[in-house]
N, C-alpha and C positions, 0 to 999 in steps of 0.2 A: 464403774459408774451405775448407778441405777438409774433406769430410765422411765421405771413405771409406766409402762404401756400397755393398753389394752383395748381390744376392739373386739366386738360380737359380729363375726361375719355368718352370713345367713343365705343359703341358697334354697330357693322355694322348692326345685322338685330335684331329686335325687333317687340314684337306682338303688336297689338293695344291696346290689355288688359294691356299692360305694359306703354304703353303711357298714357292712361286714369288712372291708378293707379297714376304716375307721375305728371299727371295734378292736382290731386286731393289733400286733405289736409293729413297732416302727422303729427303726435301727437309724440312730443318728450319731454321726461323727462330729464331735465338737473340739475345736482347736482353740486352745489360748495360752497366753504367755503367763510365766509364773508370776510377774510383777506387773501391773499397771499403774502409772503415775495417776493419781485423782487430780483433774485440771481443778484450777483454782476456782471458777464457776461452773454454772451448771448450764448447759445448753436448754435453751428455750427463751420465749419472747420476752422473759423479766431480764435477761442479759442484755447489757446496753448495746453491745456490737450486734447482737443478731438483732435487734428491734429497729436500731438504726438502718442495717443494710435492708430490712422488709419494707421500711417506712420509704426508703429513696430510691429503691431499686439498684444502689450501688453497693457492692460487696465492700465490706469493712472490715478492719482487724488484719488485713496484710501486714501493716508497719509494726505490727505486735507478735508476729510469729516468722518462721523462717519459711512459710510458703511463698511462692511468687505469685504476684497477680498475673493472671492470665490478660494477653492483650487484647483489645477490641479490633475489630477489621479497620476502624477508622485511624486507631493507634500505629498499626502496621504500614496502612498506607501512607500515614505522616512521616513515619520513619523510612520507607522507601523514596517518596519526594524529598527528603530533607538530603539523603545520598545523593539522589540524582544533580540536586541542586548545588551541593558541594562540589561535586564533580564537574558541572556544566561551569559552575565560576571558575573553578581552576583553568579549565580549558578557555574560559573567555580572557583569563588574565595573560595566558600564555599567546593565544592570537593578538592580542593588544600589542604586546611586547613586541611579536613578529610584525604586525604592521608598521609600528614605530621604527623599527631597525630598516625596513625597507623602505618607509618614507624618508629616512635618514641619508640612506644611499642613492635615492633617485635627485634629492637636493642637492647631494655634492656633487652630482652631474651635472648642475648647471652652471653655465659658463664654460663648459667644455666644449670643444669643436663639435659641429654636428655629425661627423662620422663617428667619431670617437665617444660620443654622446649615445649614439644609436646602437653601436658594438656594446656598449656597458648596459644599456637597457636591456637588449638580448641576452646578454650573460646574467643579469639580473633577473629577470624572465624566466631562464631555464635553470637558474638555483631553485626560484619559487617551485616550478612544476616538477623538477627531476630532483631535489634535494641540493644539499650544498655543493656536491660535486658534482656539478651539471655535466652535459653531454656537449656543450661548445667547447671546443679547444681554442685557445688563442695563439697564434703564432706570430713572432716579432717579425716585422718586416722592416726593409731598409726605405722606405718610402715616408714621406712626414704627413700628419693629419690624413 
């Protein structure tokens, strides 16, 4: 591609050594590829994508290329918060289900004798605190109620 770039660089005061350096030879290594595909349109302010990007301050043209648009800090934070919300929502659903299960257990205890009810409440509380296989061990007795 042809960039047609030129600019006059001016340094108001230089030393004689610097001028002699510029008059001398310079070695340059230029690395190129054998073939460069010419872009369909030139890079410049007449290019609609470039012009619109400059006017709005928002990079345009990512949808027409293979480049990935970098995410802004706000977009990154939004993704993080969305992930946290999904996790928290799932935990909330699981906790509501556990509450419903425990309330059903407690309601099934209504109408049971007072001693048996207290024992069953202790077992349920133990399961909640210590997991499904709680610490309370129930042994059958020969007494009634």
